[in-house]
N, C-alpha and C positions, 0 to 999 in steps of 0.2 A: 380751510380754518388753517389763522397763522400758529406757527410752533408755540408749544407752551412753557413758560419759564421753566425749568429746574431744576433743583435743590438735592440734596441729602438728605435721605430721612427715615424713619425705623420704622416700617411697616405696621409694628403693633402698637407703638405711639399713638398711630391715624386710625387704626382699630377700634385701641381703647377709648380717644376721643370721641369716636362715633360712635360707640357701644354708650356712651353715658349720655346722650341725648334723645335714647330710648329708653330708659330706665326706667320712664313713670310708665310708660306702657306695657310695659314688659314684668312691671310689678303688676299692675291692672290685671293684665291676662291670667296671671299666672306662670308665666311661660319662663322656664330656665336657660340665661343664656352661657355658655361655657368656652371659653378663649385657650386653646390649647398652641404653644408657638416652640419652637427649635431653641436652642439655647445657640445655636449658632450662625443665626439671622444674619445676613451682612445687611450695612446700609444698602440702598438701592438712590436712584434716582429719579424725582417723582415730583409731581405739585403737589402738593399738598390739599389745597381746597378740592381740585378736582378729584385726583384719587377717593378722597372723603367723601365728595358729593357718588358716586357711583358706589360706594359701600350703603353710604344711607340707602338710595334709593334699593339695594338689593335686601339690605337686612330688617329694611319696612313692608317687602313686598316676606317676608322670612316670617316675621311679626304678623302682617294681615291675615298670609293666607294656611296660620298655623290653629290649633288647636286651643282654647282655654285650658291649663296647663301641659299646654307643650315644650317641645325643648327644641333650641337651636346652637347648633354647635360648629365655633369658628378654629379650624385649623390652620396654622400656618408653618409651611416648611422647604425646605432650599434641598435643587435637587441639580446641581449643575450650577450654571449662569443663571438660574430662576428663581422667583420665588412664589410658590406655591399656597394660594390659599383658598380653602374650597370653607363651603356656608351652606351648613347642612340642617334642615329643619326638616319637624315630625307632621309637617301641615295637609291639606288635601291634596296635594299632588295637580300634575299635569299628565293630560292626558298625552299621548304619545302622540296622536293625530296634529296635536297642537302646538308642539316642541318643534318642529321648524319656521315657524311665524315666530317666535314670542319676543325675536329683537325688533321684528319689524315697527318702525314707527305707527302709530296709532290702533297696534295691532291689538283686539279685546277680546279674550275667551269666551266673558259674561255678556252675551250679544245685546241681552235686555236691560247693560248699562244700573245695573243694583249696586254697582262696589263702586267706590269712589276712582277718580282718574280719568288718564288722557289713553292711555296705552304706550306713555313712553318713559317713562321710568326703566326699563332695559334697554330699550333703545341707547340713552342717553346713558348710561355703566358701560355698555358695550362702546359706543364711540370715545368715551374714557379710556377706557383700558386700553382700545386700536390705536390713543393718540399719544401711550404711555409704551408701544411696540408690543406689547400684552395679547394676549387671547383671552376670551371667557367661552364656559360652554354651560350646557346645563342637561344632568341626568332627573328622571322627575318618574316614580309609578302615581297610579292612582292609590289617594288614603293613605300612603307611605310614607308621601313626603319630597323634599327637593332638594337634589345638592347643586350649585354655581359653583363651578372652578373658576379661579382666576389666576392667572400665569402671566409673570411683570420679570421681565429681563433686570440684571445686578446692575 
């Protein structure tokens, strides 16, 4: 894949623009979404369109696998020469046996295919984050929720 065109961006602006796209869904499912960010976040080099695509896929999962009346918290911080974005939900969680596979293309925990999608969302998000020279990881507990952590260089 070719190098992406990068420009200086404010990660909080990118996240806020992404959240706006989900406002109706959040309201419909009575899910509260809270964004907190460190006041000292530096601008970073990114492809806004691609980074927004990765965030859309992660936030979509946080909504889709949450409970009605649930919560999503997005926290942005700055650690050394990295920006850390954590997206935490109060949803159904992921069984530990599935965690090693969730970034694989076409991987679906729902083998009966009762939920929509092709199992590409997290694989695409990971590819975009990797192209930004970042990392993405997931921690989850069944019936407790999931946290996706994205680390991006400044």
